[in-house]
N, C-alpha and C positions, 0 to 999 in steps of 0.2 A: 724692656726694664722694671726691675723688683720695682717694688711699691717702698718707699724709708720707712725708718722701723718706727712703728705703730702705724700707722697709715690704717691698716686693713683694719686695726679695731673702732675707730673711731666714723665707720661708715656703716651700710650695708642694715639687715635687720639682724634683731639679737641673735648672739650664738652664746652655747654653753661659757660660760668663763667670765662674759660680760661684766663689767658693771654696769650697774644702771642705778639711775635715781630719781626717786619718790618724792612726785609732790602731791601730799594733800591738800583739801579745799583752803584750810590757814596757812598755807603758804612754807609748811615746815617740810623737809627734805629728810628722805635715810637714803640711806647708798648700800645698795645690797648687790652678791654675786650669782648668778643664775646658775645653776646646778638641776639637772635633772630627777624629779621627784620631791623638791624640796620644796616648802613653801613662805610666805612670806606673814608675819604672826606680826597681830597688835591687837590692842582691847577694843576697834571696833569690826572685829572680825580679820579674816585669811583670805589669801590665794595662792592660788601654786605656782613654783618660775614656771611650768609649761606653759602657761597662757602664753607668760614676753615672747617668752624662745620661737625665735621666727617670725615673727612678728616685728612691723617694722619700729624705727625709732619714733618715738612722736605719740604711739598709743597711748589708752585709759585704760587701766583696767578697774575694777571694781571688789570688793571683798565681801564676806557672805554677808557684812551687817550692812555692804550696797555704801557703800563709801567710796569716791573715785578717788584714784589717783594716776597721773604726769607721769609715764613714763621717758625719761630720755637720759642720753648717756652722759656723765656728769663733763663738765669742761675742765678745763684746767685750773682755774682760779677753783671752782666748787673742789678740786678732789685736792689740793695744795690743803686746805681749811682744814680737812674732815681723814686727812690719815692719818696714821702713827705718828705721834711724836718723840724724840730725842731734844732735842734742845728747838727753840721758837722760829717756827718757823720767818722768810720771808713772805711778805703781805702781797697780795694779787698787783693791788696800786702801785705799789714798790718794786715788782718783779718788773712789769712792766715799764719802768721810770730809765730799770737799768736796761733793759731793752732799747730802748728808743734813743735813750741821750749817750749809753758807752757805742755805742752804733751797731747791734751784735748784727749779724750779716750771716749767710747763707756762707759756709765754707771756715768762719777764721776758725782762729786758733784761739785758743782763750784757756787760761788758768782760773783757779776759781780757789780763794782760802777760805773756809770756815762754810763747810760743807751744811752745819746741821741736822735738818729731820731731811736735806734734799726737794725742797722747794725752788728754790733757785737754781740746782742743779736740773730738774725737768725742764722749764721754762727754757733756761740755756742752748742744754741738746734740742727743745724742739728749733728755735731759732739755728741755729749752726747747719743742723743734718747730719745727715751720716756722712758725710765726706769733710765739714767741720773735725776739732779737735777739743773736746775740752779736757783738760787735766784737774782733778779737785783733789785740795789734801784738805785734815781733820784732823786733829792732833789727837780726840779721845776716842778710841776701838768700840765703842758703843755708840757714839752718835753714829759713826760710817756707816755699819751694820745696817740702822735703822736705816740712813737714807739709800744706803742699795737698795733695800728691801723696798721702799717707797721708788726708786724710781726703776725696776724691772717692774714691779708691779701695774706702774701705768704704761709704758710702751710695751709689755706682755715680752718683754723679755730683756736680758744684757745688750745695751746697744753698742754698737759699735762704734761710737768718737770717743767714749767717759771709760776714763782712767782715774778710779780712785786710791789715792797714797792717806797710809797713815801717818803722820807725824809734820814737824814742823814745817813750812812752807819755805821761811829763811834760811833750814837746816837741808831739806832736800830737792830747792828746786833746780833743775837741771837744763828745763827748753829752755831752748830759744826763739828767736824770730815768733817771738809771739806777739800774736795785734792786739786783746783784751786782756786786763787783769783787774777781776772782781776781789775786793777785801771785803769781808765781814767776820770779825776777830777785833779782839779786845783790844789791840794795840798795834792797830797798819803803819804805821807811821817807823815799825821795827822793821820789814820789809822793803822798803823804799830803795837798798844797796840792791837788792836782787831783783827786785823788780825793775829795777831799772838799765839793769843788765840782758835781762831780760824781752822786753818792749823792742820791738821794730820803732824805729821814728816812724812821729803821728801816730804810735799808737796810745791806745787812753788807757790810764788810770782811773777803775770807778771805787769806789772807797763805801761802804755802806757804816755807820756808825749811831747808837744810841744816845748821847748825849751830848751838851756843847763842850763842855770839858773834852771831851774826845774829838769832835769837829775842831775847834781853835788850835789843839797843840798837830792835828792831821794839818789841817790848812798850812800851818808857818813851819811845818816841820818841810813839808812839796817846796814852799819859798825858800826854804834856807837849801833844801837840798841842789836847786841850780839843772834839776837838767827836765824841769816839766815846765811848760809855761802856769799861766798864774791861773788857779785853781776857782770852779764855780761848785757852792752850795746852794743847798736847795733842801728842802720837805714839801711834801703832799699830804693835803687834807682831802676825803672821799666823803662828800656829802650826798646821801640818797634824796628825794624827790617825792612825794604823797601826792596823790593824782587820782582825783573819784569827783568824776561832775566840775563844778565851778568851785573844790576843795582842793584848791591848788598849792602846795606849802612843803616844804623843809622838813624831812624828818627832823624828830627829838635826836636821835643817837644816832651819831653818825663815827663811822674809821679816823679820829683824830693822827696826832702823833704815834708814826711808829719808828720814826729816825730818821735821819739824815746822810744825804746823797752829796757826795761830792766828786768832781770828774777833772782830769787835767793829763793832757797832752803831752807823750814824749819828743823833747826837741833833737834835730840831728845832733850828733857827736859833735863838742867841742864849740856847740852853740850860748851863748850865755840868754840867759831869757832878757827880756828888756827892762827894761828900768819902768815901775809901776808908776805913772803916770797922778794917780788920787791920793789927794789928802789924807793922810788918816785919822780917825777924833781925838781931837786934844781928849792927850790923857790914855788915850786905848793902849798905851806901849809903857805906861809908867814915866816917871821922871827921868829916866839913868837914860829913855832909850833917843841917838842923835843916827837915827836912819831920814828918809826920806820925810820930808813936810815938817820937820822939826826943826827949833832954833838951830840948832849948831850942826845939823847933818846935810844930806843934801839937796837942791832945788826940790823941790815940788813938783 
């Protein structure tokens, strides 16, 4: 049985063409691609790539200035933060939430709209594996080219489960029996009709938006569309901790707001979503609101 795409690049001694992340004594990272006869140069000396070729991962090399560098293969979170960018990347903290909360599983059939620089595409492809399907749509050809190069550089070759289409999702989506749809775009509510038709009953729609106005409009659009259950929305914030002896405290800087995520599940055909029993806050929908919870509307 052949190895999954990219697996051989993740283990074993360093080889020519491998990407290596070097960490200096101050924790700074430098990413290089190993080439025979080439050297890594810094203001504190150099060392030849040949010292790492054939060495086990986790080796330490020293420059001519006697500075030690720890050599490891970059993790996917490291890779996506350092790769060339067209659009902004989806941060690892959000990509991890997408994989978990959208329940991305091996063999899943996934549609993605808004490829950007290929960050989320890489996470999705590694999760679904060679037997899954990821069809990504990107409006801008220049972004699509950058994303394709980044994904293929990470996996070492074109991924057999990936198709990348340049164009709008709502104009080009022809896939059916889709398990998951991930929308990372300016107006995801414009895609609800085609997404609803493509998703299997129980399938998950996951949207990534940047602002509260986008979040509010997407949630209300999903409610009004009527083929999904009640959407769930959240954001995540990541804070590292400094641990040095008895000095244990949170870092002064953190990865705060990057975007909002929301998920909703496709209902069976012909099924109406259950009536929400939660009373909206007074004035949440304006004075003309007559829906559930209002003075003149239905029961709360």
